[in-house]
Phi, psi and omega in degrees: 000134182286165180292138180274125179243122179257153178237152182220153173239131177250144174222078187226122185286324182291113185295328180292314180292318180297318179297320178297314182293314182296316182291324179295313180295321179299321180294338179261013175093009178279150170262128176264102187277339178203135174242087191278147176258350175209166186288332181303320180296321178293316181300318181295317181294317182292330178294325182257011188286159175288168181302332180287121188269129175281154172280133184251125183244117188235157170247149186294340182266012179295133181300129177086359182278133179223161175303323179295323180295319178294318178299323179294317178299316181295324180295335178274358177096012180275129171290130184235131173244127183243122183244154174217148177298152177299140179064023177286163182293147178302146179228176178275359180282147174250166179056039178271138177241154174292149176301134176297147183254356179218159180298317181297320179297316179296313182298321179299321179294324186277351191287354169079027175303137179300332183247022185304315181300319179295315182294317180298323180295324181278345187281351183284160173105213187294153177295152182293150177273321189283147166265120188255125182238121177257135184244127185216177179210161177267349180212156181291163178061034179263352176099022181302307186293318178301316180293317181298312181301314187279331173295315179298319179298314181295322177296320178293324178294336178273009175088012181264130175294116190233135175250124178259123187242125173267104179246022178279089195304313188271344182212065178297142187221341187300318180303317180288318184291334179254001181066026184254077180296341179296343178297335182262004180272178181277356180296134182282118177051065177301143183276134180266313178202185181300127179069007182233124178238166181217162173202157179234126179277128183230161179294322184296323184244032189303310184298315179296317181297316180292326175296319177295320180296319178296317179294328182298336179299340182253001185244336186245164174276322179223145169237125179244120186246126174268107180270338185077206184284133176253129176214154177051065186302315182301317180294322179292319184287338183243000184277175181244014181275143183296332181298339182272350189300319181294322179289323175299316178299315180299319183296340182260327191241339183290156178269326181221145172240111180271129178251109179270140176206138169285174186251018173283165188300316182294316179298319180294323178294318178292326176297316180296323177298316180295320180295323177296320179294318180296325180295337182263356183228115183291131174223159183286313188296145173288145181272133176237124179270129181235113175277111184263154175056041178285136180293122181301141175082004181237053179288151176062031172287167178305322179289323175300315180295324179294321176298312181299316180295320181296312183287326181299337183298333179256012176054067182292159176297324175190170177223149172205172185235146175243128183286154173290136180205066186297327182297311180293322180296316179293324179292318178298320180295315183292328181266001181051057185214173177274167176298324179300322183282329184263331180194082185291349180262003181293153181299318182293316179298317181293325178295315180291323178297321178296319178295317178301320178297322178293326181294330182261356182281000000 
């Protein structure tokens, strides 16, 4: 898939604010096709524009700008963001937002989430209670779902109200692996066990699911999200496909993004590709490197060192390793249970339990 290139038009009189917005978007690969000083220039360009619509970023004090003019742009299919300085005088414009104060805040607004207006409206107010951890991988069969299920289980065993979220759009699995068909029902956050609840994000209930996920930040102690395999980060962050919505939400609200990778040559190459993409796209969560399925008793092998060197390049918040334990993993899958329930003394279960303890300490 080719690189996604977005274009933007700015209409902001304040040169400092306009420069901040234009330079931030340019740094993320956007093309700034027009930096207008009045609305007439924007109108002329949009009248003759190609079918591909640029995002239009405006300030309320732009010369010639009116509510009717904005309505006309929207009727033609142009995404429009309207900003005003904090504590500015009331105007006749609707859907006005304060100017973003950081690059990450601006980028999050521009990423084109299908439900962005709803999420932004709910994001106001008190700080979130939950610590949100998203678990992903650069290649398939790296253990994302196994890790998500058991991290959430261990946190719940430590008395923390935990929500386990299946956001693996194309291949959801948690419901089947835990025998919890209720995750796919309309029930809000069905309970799996003591202190552990679950939900599955689906295309059919996308708006409702994302609304529940947003509300969960204020109701739970931890949210653990299984994202599955991540590829082509730029396309996901700027695309309009529903499969990208959970990652767009994660890039804006999660506290940590765990990247799981095995240490074979192919997995490491895909990990390095993903890390290069992440380095070029600003996201909120801190990166945590997780070496999965490491062979017990073979620490500091050349492949272990290669994993460490690859992840260290982006200065992760921390790194850790999970041992290979196929016997316990297969038993948990067949019994539709957690590692704690099938073999609480297994090396993998004890490793995840230790990590959970560190998270709450």
